[in-house]
VOGU-3710 file (C-alpha; in Angstrom, 3 decimals, decimal comma):
1> mnrpsrgawv> 108,151/-3,044/57,238  105,462/-6,087/57,924  106,383/-8,595/59,401  104,856/-12,172/58,822  102,462/-13,081/61,621  102,214/-16,217/63,201  100,219/-18,495/60,706  102,630/-17,149/58,364  105,632/-18,689/59,498  103,798/-22,338/60,370
11> ailigmvavt> 102,531/-21,743/56,438  106,364/-21,399/55,874  107,489/-23,994/58,105  105,162/-26,258/56,561  105,614/-25,348/53,439  109,982/-26,069/53,773  108,958/-29,704/54,578  106,636/-30,351/52,145  109,346/-29,016/49,325  111,920/-30,800/51,014
21> aaillwmgrv> 110,097/-33,814/51,127  108,742/-33,353/47,443  112,813/-33,072/45,851  113,440/-36,244/47,907  110,819/-37,701/45,801  112,209/-36,626/42,674  115,554/-37,486/43,806  113,976/-41,040/43,728  113,953/-42,115/47,019  110,628/-44,195/48,687
31> pictcgtvkl> 107,654/-42,473/50,475  107,803/-44,989/52,649  109,691/-48,217/53,317  109,608/-50,640/50,730  108,617/-53,058/53,425  105,081/-51,697/52,859  105,040/-50,409/56,899  104,606/-47,726/58,539  106,122/-48,127/62,431  106,278/-45,366/65,145
41> whgvvvssen> 109,573/-46,834/66,086  111,945/-49,168/64,364  114,856/-50,374/66,810  117,197/-52,308/64,555  120,069/-50,847/63,277  121,678/-53,187/61,105  118,671/-53,701/59,159  117,090/-53,032/55,717  114,617/-51,068/57,709  116,549/-48,566/59,465
51> sqhitdwytp> 116,203/-45,126/58,528  112,995/-46,276/56,645  110,664/-45,219/59,651  108,825/-42,210/61,941  111,780/-42,853/64,432  114,684/-45,175/65,239  118,039/-44,413/66,986  118,545/-41,657/64,686  115,757/-39,575/65,885  117,618/-38,201/68,738
61> shiihgilfy> 120,971/-37,056/66,629  118,151/-34,737/65,159  116,632/-33,561/68,594  120,369/-32,308/69,335  120,210/-30,787/65,741  117,557/-28,757/67,127  119,104/-27,712/70,558  122,224/-27,056/68,518  120,059/-24,866/66,264  118,883/-22,971/68,449
71> galhlvarrl> 121,992/-22,160/70,820  123,998/-21,213/67,658  120,728/-19,164/66,580  120,044/-17,418/69,764  124,108/-16,270/69,704  124,326/-15,107/66,395  120,287/-14,087/65,330  118,405/-13,532/68,774  117,156/-10,574/67,424  115,228/-12,147/64,328
81> gllprlaiat> 112,629/-13,866/66,831  111,574/-17,417/67,233  109,791/-18,753/64,536  112,030/-17,025/61,836  115,137/-18,599/63,463  113,427/-22,051/63,492  112,970/-20,916/59,862  116,548/-20,925/58,808  117,186/-24,125/61,466  114,899/-25,735/58,957
91> iveaaweiae> 117,110/-25,038/56,037  119,719/-26,240/57,529  118,185/-29,337/58,193  116,424/-30,231/55,118  119,242/-29,038/52,867  121,334/-32,258/55,495  118,139/-34,532/54,353  118,527/-34,230/50,797  122,217/-34,250/51,098  121,921/-37,280/52,712
101> ntnavinryr> 120,066/-39,173/50,780  122,430/-38,505/47,918  124,408/-41,676/46,312  127,794/-39,709/47,198  126,780/-39,438/50,828  125,463/-42,721/50,710  128,266/-44,579/49,083  130,083/-42,579/52,115  128,354/-43,970/54,991  128,618/-47,750/53,262
111> eatialdyfg> 132,798/-47,000/52,532  133,825/-44,996/56,325  131,140/-46,410/58,627  129,263/-49,689/59,782  126,069/-49,086/57,612  126,910/-51,605/55,165  122,939/-51,921/54,291  122,063/-48,251/54,647  120,111/-47,071/51,161  119,224/-43,484/52,279
121> dsvlnsvsdi> 116,096/-42,318/53,744  112,761/-42,641/53,264  111,054/-39,745/52,572  109,005/-40,386/55,860  112,067/-41,016/57,872  113,271/-37,622/56,425  110,193/-35,591/57,434  109,978/-37,210/61,292  113,654/-36,016/61,311  112,580/-32,536/60,426
131> lamwlgfwla> 110,222/-32,139/63,315  112,035/-34,081/65,493  114,364/-31,361/64,642  111,847/-28,918/66,135  111,206/-30,726/68,920  114,832/-29,984/70,158  114,434/-26,334/68,648  111,368/-26,402/70,967  112,950/-27,962/74,041  115,930/-26,041/73,898
141> arlpvwasva> 113,851/-22,775/73,666  112,099/-23,361/76,943  114,770/-24,990/78,859  117,405/-23,845/81,096  120,676/-24,032/79,277  122,242/-26,608/81,632  118,647/-28,930/81,571  119,158/-28,776/77,233  123,132/-29,991/78,385  121,814/-32,417/79,682
151> lvlvfeigva> 119,269/-34,062/77,205  122,578/-34,075/74,997  125,292/-35,908/77,297  121,828/-37,721/77,623  120,832/-38,840/74,217  124,766/-39,443/73,241  125,231/-41,711/76,353  122,625/-43,744/76,066  122,497/-44,438/71,913  126,273/-44,837/72,143
161> wmirdnltln> 125,562/-47,400/75,122  123,063/-49,270/72,934  123,788/-49,283/69,586  127,798/-47,544/69,856  126,630/-44,956/67,471  125,523/-41,414/68,068  125,872/-38,168/66,478  129,169/-37,484/67,731  130,895/-40,607/66,157  128,180/-40,222/62,741
171> vlmllwplda> 130,123/-37,183/61,941  133,639/-38,197/63,182  133,168/-41,372/61,104  132,080/-39,570/57,766  134,595/-36,843/58,106  137,525/-38,575/59,543  136,476/-42,198/59,999  139,250/-44,382/62,211  139,424/-48,265/62,183  139,574/-48,317/65,985
181> vkawqagg> 135,738/-46,768/66,094  134,347/-48,644/63,329  136,258/-51,805/65,016  133,989/-50,885/68,336  130,983/-50,363/66,404  131,234/-53,849/64,816  131,269/-55,046/68,031  135,096/-55,998/68,205
//
């Protein structure tokens, strides 16, 4: 059985991102920030521009996704090879980007978290989130396990310190909101 070449896998991966972007546009997501600019970094969390630009305080969460996906797929699907595992990780990340931008999840963020002004991601931000996941996957494939774990801890602790949110708190508050955490995140 012939396996796809490296070039074919790259085309498949790029195609997955393009299909995700097309689905998000079809869902009514804005291509870029409605402010009309594209920024490499936007660091104001409580802002209508949050999750609208290339990177923001939630980019480390997507890098962590890549590290976690690499670790999980290394354990259960190592024989598939690196690029097929990256394709699986991309499907999962793209599915999350699509689900995250549905009205149900956007409303859940508004109800359960401090993200009162969250209106979903721009397509640019969603594509950038997938690329950040690729970066995390690539780093995990090259770093020793201890370095990947250290990177996750640095991101989680650093982002929590800076904005009172991170991947762990985001998942917790989405699935099982706690008033004490919400009050702490609001600065109380």
